[in-house]
N, C-alpha and C positions, 0 to 999 in steps of 0.2 A: 042749307047752306046757299053761300051767297054762290053765283056763278062767276066764273073768272073773270068776265068784262066787264059785270058789277065791282069788282078787286081793284080793276086796270083802271078804269073811268073814277075812281072815288080816288086813288093813289095820285092821279093827272092829276086831280079838284085840289087835294092837299097841296098840292106845289104850287099854287096860284093865294096863299094862305100863309104856308112855312115856306124858313129861308130856303128853301130846297139848291143846292148847288149842281143841280143835272138838270136835263131835259127828261118831259114825260115821256118821250120816247124811249130815253134810257130806262127810263123807269119800268117801262111796260115789258123793253127788252130783258128786262132784268128778272123781273117777277115771273117772264115766261122760262126763263133760264130753270129757276127757282120749281119752277110747277111743273117741267119737265121730267117725264117717268121712265124716259124711252131708256133703254137696255144698250144703246148705243151699237158698237162693234159687236156685244157678247150677246151670248141667249142667254134665257130665262134662269138655265140650268147653270150656267156660268156664275152667272150674276147669286146664285145661292151657295155654289161653291166657294164664293168670296166671302163670302157671309158666314161660311161654315168657318173659312181661315181665321176671319176676325175675332171670331167669339172662342176658336180654341189656343190662337195666340193669347188672351187675355185670362185664359186658368193656367198655361202651362210654366213652370217653375224652370224649364230649360234653362236661356238664359240667362237667369239670375244665376245658376247653380256654377256656370261654366263661367262667368264673369265676376265669382267669389274667386276660381281657381288660380283662373288668369294675372288676378291681381294678388291675391293674399299666398297664394302658392306659387305660383311665376314672380310676380313683382314686378320691379322695372324691364322695360322691356328696350331699351338703346339698341340701335341698331348696331350689327358686328359684335351685340353681348354674347353669353353665355346664357343669358335669361329671354335674351330673341331667339336665338337657336332652341331653346326648350319651348318656348312656347309654337313656335314651329312644328317642331314634333308631336305636341301636345294636340296643337289643334288639327293637324293630316289624320292622326290617331281617332280623334272624335266623329271628322266625316266618313272616316273608312266605316266605322262601326255602323256607319246610316247607311252605309248602302251606296255612299258614291261614288264615282270612277272619281281615284285623287291623284295629284301631280303634284311634285312640289320643282317649280320652275325657275330655272339658276338665274341669280342675279349678282350682282358685285355692288356694293355697299360705304358708302362713309364709315369710316371706323374711329369716331373723337371720343376723349374718353375725360371725365370730370377729373378733377385733382384738387389740391390745397385751393378754396377761394375764401380769403380774409380781407378787409380793410378796417383803418382807423384813420381817426386825424390825429393827427402829431401837434397840430396849432392849429388856432382859430379865434375871436376876437374874443376879448373875456375869460378866457379861459383858467382853471386853477394849474397855480405851477408844478408842472411834473405828472399831470393825467395826459390821458388818451379819451378819446370816444368812437366808441365800436360804429361802423357801418355795416349793413348789412343788404348782401346784395350776392349774385351767381352769376357766374360765367355764363354769355352766351353761346352757343353750341356752335362749335366750329372755330372758336376762338384762338388765339395765340397768348403764349404762356410770358408771362412778368420772369426776370432773374427769382432763382428759388427765395431769394431774402427780397423778392420784391423792388417796389420801386415809390419812389418817393417825389412828389410834384407836388404843386399848388394846383387848385379845384378852380376852374371858371363854368361857368351855369350861363347855359340860353335855353329859352322854351321853345324854339323852332327855327329852322333852318332862315326862315326870312330874317328875323333878329341875328342868327350869326352873320349875316349878309354885309349887315350892319355896322359891326364891329371892326376898330381901326386893323391896320393890317397886322400880320403878327403877333394880335393879342391871346388866342390860344397858344401858340407855339412854345412846346417843351413843357403842357398843361395837359390836366387830365381832366378833360369835357365831358360836358354831362347836361343833354340833353333831354328837359321838363318837362314834355309834353304829357299832355294831363289826358288820362282815360275818360273818354265823355260818360260819364253816369246816368245823366239824364236821356240821353242816345237810346244808353242799353237799359234801362228800365220801362221803353215804350215799347221794348220788344226787337232792337234794331243791333242789337250786339254786336253783330258781324260788321256794320260800318263803323259805331265806334273801336270796335279792333283796327279797323282798317286806318283810321288815320293813324293812329300810334303805331303800328306794329312799320311805318315806312321807315321811322328811327332805326330800329332795332336793322331794320336790314338794312339801310343805307349808311345810317351814323356811322360806324369804322370809318367808311373810305371815305368819307365827305370831311369827318376831325382827322383823318392820318394826312388830306391832301394840305390842311394847313397846318402841319405841323405839332398837330397832340399827341400825346406819347402815352394815352391810352384812352377809354370811351365809355360813358358811363350813360343808361338810357332808361329811366323812370320804367319801372315795370308793366307793362300793356293789360292791365286787368282791372278790374271792378273794385274788390276788397281790399280793406284797408286795414288789415291787419298784422303789418311789417314780415309780409311774405313777397318776397321777390319770384316775379315770373319770366323764367328762362324761354329759349327759342331759339332757329338758328339765325345767324348772320352772313353777310357775303361781300368777300371783300373784292375789290376793282382790281382788276390786272394791273401792274404796271406802280400801285402806289405800295408806302409798307403798310405791312399787316402790324396792327397797333390792338394789344389786349382790348376785351371789349365784355361789359357784364354787364346785369340789368340791377338796377339798386330799388329799393321799395319806396312806397308811394312816402312815405313817413320823412325815409331820409334826405328821397328828395327835396321834400319840401323845408329839411334842414338845413341841405347848402344850398337851397336857395336862399335865403335868411341869412345864412351864415356872410357867406362870399358878399351880399350885397352890404355886409357891415365893415369887412374886410378882407385883409390872405386868410386863406384857409387851405391847411397843405394835408397831403393826405397821404400815408403809405397804403399801397393796395397790392394785394400778393394772388395773383394765378398763376394755376401750375399744369392745367387739362396739356394732353398728349393728341396730337392730329398720329393714327396708326396707319400703316398701309391699307389701302381699302381690303375689306374682307368680303368672305362670300357667303351668299345669301339666298333667299327661297322665297317667292310669292307660293302660299300656298293657294292650289286650284283645284277645286270640288265640283262632278257637274251632274246634276241629276237630268238624268237623260231623258231626253223629249221622245215623246210617244210616235210622232210625225215627221218632226223636221229633225233632228236629234242635231244636226249640223250648224244649227242655226239658236242663236247664246242671248239672253238674258244675264247680264251678272248683276247678284248681289253681292254689296264688301261692304267692308270698314278698314282699318290698314293697321296690321298688328304691333309695330313698332309705337313706343311709347318715348317721352321724355323720362332721365330719372330720379326729380326728386321724389315724385309722387309714384304711386303704381300704376295710373296709367288709367283708373276706371272709367271715366268721361272722356277722354282723349287717349283712344278712341277704342279702350274694351269693350265700352255698350256699342258701339258700332260694327264691329266683329262679333259679338255675341247674336245680338239681335238679326244679323246676317246670318249666324248659324242655324238660326230658331228656325227661318225661313227654310233650310232643306229638312230640317227636326221634324217640322208639321205636316211638309208633306209626304215625308218617311211616315209621318205615324198616322197619315189619312188617307195613304195607300193611294195620292193624286201624282199623277205625270203628266205634264201641261203637254201639248203638241212641239214645243221646242224647249231645249236644252236650260234647265237655272242653273249657272255655274254661279258659286259661291266663290270667291276670292279674299282671303286675307292677305291685301298688301304689305309689302317692306319698304321701310325707309322713307314716309312721307313725312315725316319731323326733320327731316337734315336732307332734302331734296330730290325724294319723288323716285329716286330710282329702282323701284321694284315696278312700279305704275308704265317710265318710259320704257325699260325693259319687256315689259309683255307689248306695250302697244307697238315696238321693233319689232319683237318676236310673232308678233299674230297681224300683222300688217296686211297681207296676204287675206287675209279669213275676217277684216273688220266689217265689212261688207255682210257677212251671215251677224253680225251681231247688233239684233235690232232692238236694245236695250241697255244703258247700263245704269246703275243704282247704286248710291254709296251715303253711310248714314255716319257724319264725320262731327257732327256737333253735339254731343255728350245724350243726355236720355231726359230733356224735360218735355213737355207735353209737345206732340205735333198736331199743330193746329191745320195740317194738310199735305200736300206735294207740293215740290219746287219741280220745273219741267224747264230744262234748258235744250231748246232748239227751236223747230218751228211752231208760230203762234198758234196751229192748228192742234197742237199738243194738247193745248187745256181742256178746247172743245171736246177733242178724241175722252180726257180721261176723268170727263164730269160723271159717267155712270158709275166708274171705280171707287171717286168720289165721294160718291153718293151712300156706296155700302159704308164706308168709314162713318157716316155720320154718328150712331151711335158713342162711340169714342172721340167727337168734336175735333174729327178730323179731313173736313168737308173740302176747303178752300185749296183751289188747283193756284198758285202761281207763276209765270213765268219769270226766268233769269237768264242771267247769260253763262252760266257757268250752275255745277250742281254740287261737285265735288273735288279737292284737288289732284286725285289721286285719277277717277275718272275723264278729268280733263285732256290728260292726254291720249282717249280714244276719237280723234277729230273725225267728225260726222256723226258721230253716233248717240242717238238721242238720250240725255241726261237728266238722272231723277234722285231725289232726295227728301225724307222726313221735310217739314216745314218746321225747327223745334224752336222750342219757346227759349232765347237764346238773355232774357234779364239775369240771370246767375251763372251763366255757364262762365266766364270768362270772371269771377271769381273767384275760382279753384282752375284754370286751365294752366298749362305749364308750371305746377305750381309742387309744394309738398304734398297739398293738402287734397291734390287730385287721388281722393283713395273710395275703398268701395260704398262708405256708409254716403257718399254725396249721390249715389243714386237712387230713385222712389223706381220702388218694384210695380207699380201698376205703370207708371208712363214707360217704363225701357218695355214694358209688354205695348203699352200704346202703341208705341215705335215698330215694335216687331211687326204688330197687326199689317201697320204700315206696309211697312219693306214686304212681308209678304203678301198681302192681298193686290200689293202692284205688280209684282214678280209674277205671280201665278198668272196675273190679267194679260200682263206682256207677252208671257212667254205660252197664253193657252187662245190669246187672239184670232180669230179666220183670217184676219191681216193686220200685217206689222204696224206699231205705230210711225205715225211723218215723219218723214226726214230728209 
């Protein structure tokens, strides 16, 4: 076997011959990290427990069984809906069955109900007399309604806010305006689906207010997603104070291209009908289930996902998967009889999709004890293969977690990545170190917020890999001799 110094010297020499893009010293530092077998803050016995939890997670059918019930039996779980309440009651009962201390913590949530959503072209260049052409779309969450009979107006198309600014004054007044920002499939294919999504989602969020400020009567946005199967992708929108609220919908990528092509040829006229309702805020709950700590039960590590979902599909990847891998963490601790020093707290957040009211309420209600929250985990990026752990907080977290990541090597989840945030709901917990599985996002946005977000999209092995990351990390944070850096 070569000695470590021989290996390090060989790598440094190789950089003189090959197009290396880093210094010999940084290579040496990286190799030292890779060869470091220190258990860090944990004892060898604790590392062995992590390995035991990892292996148990990979064999356990619990998460898959729970996911099938949430999606197939309960179905879509839009905030304020009967299905959302059914899911609250079901998850709470499952946690009680495991022996956890369960509380339903009340919150008030948006209660928006989808109605009729249709669109058709009534005039366009080259049409056959007496015909119409269907446009496939879906209302954005929070959208106001058209009249029951719909509205009829000409269509204008722009690719970006910058292009909109260059139009003559009054160019979109009285029209239906389409923002045709294309989802960056190449960026998503490289594993950076979140940034691809971020580039497009601002049009969904701000588009209605921008369009209204210029006199448009309705707004369409090109669906923010990667698969072109004529599937519209819904999602929440936000209306700015002081501006007229106009109907808002997401149109499929194919129909966005159609509208862009036809409007370049001449006048295009559309009938748009949307009849959603925004009802008074509804009472709902976060499900909070504590697996009590053996030495410091007042100190808490959160493991979580959001229980609500959009109503087009059954919420399997967004975020049924995050819920069930978090449930599985408690299940595995119970099955193996493990009680870490600190409390592992499962939370099923309510209303992430339409404003995060559940998380905001929790942060407010628990403000006095957030100093005792030593870590918060959230899974909300589907169930794709995890390559490691995302850590949001002090840079020292990455080095702190290196021994934990090493235990996840058999499932290929060894990379610790620093980030500004790790989850929408846990972002409300200011000052608390935050974590998430670093999941493969190449395909997630193909199905995200669509009718295709269903149980069959989840790979059972990859679901268990995510459960392994969540469980091992939750245990590690809850049982470490000293809390994670904050």
